[in-house]
C-alpha positions, 0 to 999 in steps of 0.5 A: 119637750121631754126626752120621751117625745124625742125618743119617739121621733127617733131624734134629739135636735140641736143638742150641743153634744150631737153632730150638728156643729155650726162653724162660721165662715168669713164669706158664708156661714155653714154647717159641717155634719160629721160623716165619720160617726159610726152608723148604728143599725135601726131597731126592726120593731115588729108589727110596725108596718101594719100600723103605718097610715096608708097615705105614706105607703105610696112611695114610688121607691121603685121604678122599673127595672129593680132599683139599687138595694139601699142599706137599711143601715145609715149610709157607709163611706165607700172606701178605697180603692175607689179613687174616683168617688170622693166622699166630702163633708156636707157644706149647708148654708144657714138660712139667714132669711125668712122662708121663701114665698110660695107661688101665688097659686099652688097645687099643694097649698101654701103650707105644704109647699113650703114644707116640701121646699125646706125638706128639698133644701135640706136634702139637696143643698148647694155645693158638692160634686154637683153644685146646683141645689133643689132651690136652684133647679126649681125642684118643688115648683116642678113638683107642684106643677106636676101634682095638678095631674096626679091621681087625686088619691095620690095628691091627697096622700102626699098632702097628708104626708107633708102635713105629718112631716110638718108637724112632727117636729113640734114633738122634739126640743125644737118645738116648731113646725119643720118649715120654720126650723133653722137650716142646720136643725132641718138637715138634722131632722132629714139625716135622722129620719133616714135611719129612724127605728120607726117605720113611720118615719122612714117611709115618710123620709123615703117617699119625699127623698125619691120625689125630690132627688128623682126630680132634681136629677131629671133637670137639664143641669143635672143631667148635663153634670152626669152625662145623661143624654136621650140618644140611642146606640144605633143612629137609624131613625125610628120606624113608622108604626101602626096607629091605633084609633080609640073612643074617649071621654070626649067622644062619649058625652051622653050615657050610652048603651052598646051591644056586642058578643064580647066585652073585655076589661083590660087592654094589656097582655091578656085582654089584647090577646082576647080581642084580636083572637076573637075579633078575628073569627068574626065576633063583635068585640068591645075593649074597655081600658081605664088608661089613656092611649099614648104614642111615640110622641109621648115617649120623650122628655125626662123618664121621671115625668114619663114614669109618672104619667104612664104608671098607675097612681104615679107608680105608688101601688105598694104591697104592704107588709115587712117589707112594703114592697113597691109594685108599679103597674102600667095604666095605659092602652096596652096595659103594663106591656107599654112599660115593662122591660119586654123580656120574653120567657116561655113558662118553664116546663117544670112549672107547667107540669107542676100546675098540671099535676097539682090543680088538675089542669088538662092541656097545660102540659109543654107540648100542648102549650107549644103552639100557643107560645109560638103563636104569641112569639111570631106576633111579637117579633120575639128574639134574642137581643143582638149583641150590638145593642148591649150596653157597657152595663151587660158587658161588665157583668158578662165579664164577671160571669164568664171569669166565674164560669157561669152560664149566661145568654142574651134575653129574648125580647119582643123587639123590631127596629130596636135602637138601644135607647135604654128607656124601655120602662117609660115607653119605647121612643122607637116603637120598636118594643112591641107593646100590644097597642102596636100589634094585637090591639091594631089587629083587633080593630081591623076586625071591628073591635071597638076600643074605649080608653079613659073608661073605668069598669064598675060592675059586672052585669049578671042575669040568670047566673050568667055574665051579661055585660059591663057597666063602666064610666068614662072620665077626664084624664086630666082632672079625673072628673067622671063623665058619661055612663057606658053600658056594654051588653054582651054574651060573654065578659072577659076580665083582664084588668090584672091581678090586683084589679080583676079580683078587686072588681069581683069582690066589689060585685060579690062574685066568685066568693064561694071558694073564698080564694078571690083575692087570695094567693097572691104571688109578686116575684119579688126582686132585689137591685144590686148596684156597683161602682166601677173605675171605668165609665159604664153609662148603664142607660145606654143600650137595651134595658135588660139584654142579658141574664144568668139562669144557673141558679133558676132551677136549683135556687128558684133565682133568676138573675137579670142585667138591668139599668136605671136612668139617673132621673129614676134611680137617684132617689134609691141612692143612700144617704142625704146631702153632699153624699148622695149628690156625689154618688149621683155625679158618679152615675156614669160608673154605676152598673146594676142587675136584678135578682128575682125569687120565685116566691113561696111567700103569699099576699092578698088583695082586697077592694076597699070602697071605690078607691085603689085596692089594698094589697098585703104581702108577707115575705117568709124566711124561705124566700128571704134566705134565697134573696139574700143568696142571690144578692151575694151571688150577684155581688160576687159577679160584680166584684169578679168583673172589677167593681170597686164597691158593690151596694148590697143593702144587707145588714152587716155588709151594706157595701162590700169591696171584697169577697171577704166582706161577703162572708159576713153575711149570715143568711139566717140572721137577715129579717124580711123587714130589712130587705129593700125589694120591688115587684113587677109581676103580680098573679095567682089572685084568681087561680085556675084549676079543676076544683071549684072549692080551691080555685076561682075559674076552670082550666080554661079560665071560666069562672066556676060559679058565673057562666060566660065570665072568663079571666084572662090575666096573671090572676089565673096563675096557679103560682109563681111562673118563675120568669117574667110573665108577659108571655105566659099570660098571653099564650094562656089567653090564646089558649082561652080564646081558642077554647071559647071559639071552639065551644062557641055555640054554647055562648053565642 
């Protein structure tokens, strides 16, 4: 093919002057890839993100907590003094036999299976610091098995992505599908895709890399090589928690109509609070939850597999833009409270005062909100993380902060009986993290509330300008096959499906349209992960996930810095590079520490309902927030260096990896473009904001829709802006306030 095609795909394959040099060996033919070649910066082509097909945008690139920043440049060799990590040239066996035959029955299909197998083999070859290859531990077979339980839309996107990857190599000099390429050429394709100047290729590579590397790192041989265990700091047995009973697809086999005072869509931070507060005063309550009920017995096994089970769309939700930002959200009874870090901050006084002033919200001042915060914190057992539950990850960061004279403190978390297991983001195996399925929902149920799981709300019923119920559909959580219809007739409807799905439900029903603000004003509190390698063993996954924070730049720079950690089975895919380079990094995961920096964003995004599938989320990171994030990243890097880190991964152009403060001086904030950052976000809000003015807000100061009487919203959608902190307590306190208002004005509704 012509050079034009090669340039389009950003590669030239098997050229004699390229770096893929075949060097035979008496015992085994191998290929040596020159790792000394000077990396070149990919071109940031403006506007390409908007052209990327939707099916490649679901990369689970960021799990909770924020993943390490991967440089947008090709991975650089880590230089001394990091003596413990030795970067060796890749040794990739040349395939001398036909591609392996896929199993007789596959979820992905035989051709897609072969494509993924060829990719995994090129990405994770045998040898290196961890000798097992993708083939040795059955990576593709495990992915194929897991895909059977994926959301059909996710499975379809994966299939399309594999089709794209299979055939794109036809438009090069190789002129053949990817699964039929010789191993050295396939390695070159994978390596070049990681640094391609084209967004489409990089996104495709990133998705498949994360899928394969995380699966590989979740297998027993690799976990053993890394030193990852499922033990907790405390040897005390887990406590027995309150159990919840829910109605599911098997309980509602025929179309059913139910009547109640209040129907609530969503069982997370907002919905569970409304259910408990309203049921306790004697109102009949029905809660509809799209996710399944999970209990402590489900919170075992590899975190990567749990991530795919407990997160919406297997954790592939993203905000499209420059850059595209992963936006993982829980899908379970208890909502995202089941899988968040458990960090509990009150909304800062200055934020409440600004919201009150700018949006005319009475009764939201700090003094008025104080009793609501206190009520929530008491029920959730909010307390500072005890120092004995700090892992080494937090201790090395504290060491660096103290040496720089910075002020930090233990984080407040909703814990009772925490054993320091370090897997909070994938379901607490101790039932210690007080997600709402352990407190608010059981209290609501004891007072008569009914809870339906695997129930998808489809329509808001409106009569004479007032909300009068919800029409929903049960579904099979294993096959996603639709089941019976459930119609709940009520006097009040509460939407608490989150800042993405609440506005989407309103849009599908053409409700709350007058202001034109429904789905707009999205804030996501974007975060960057910074990682560092130390000489000493850290084992960052041992101990509480998020125990410590720095807020010295919170008020002045809108930056919150929180120590966080990633388990190898969820974080491996965020390590840079391919082949033995990346395997060597993963092998030294025990020496790795991490922290995240959140910016209180002034950037905005939008949620749009498209058909009956997942809403489309877009977000435009502006230059102001970009500069703040760059400043925060360099600040965290300084702390790690002060703590004795040998190498810090910043992911910043020109300073992807640093080993001294002098390296950080190369960073120019104004030169970093939004599209060059690798970010994650966990805190969407603002898409149905509250306020006194119906022309610029969606709901009134107590969460009732300006246009539809009896229709309340009780989730992060109502935030007038970014709360600047982890939002769970803010959501719950505002929901408590809304419930209190509804009870006080009960005669108007019931």
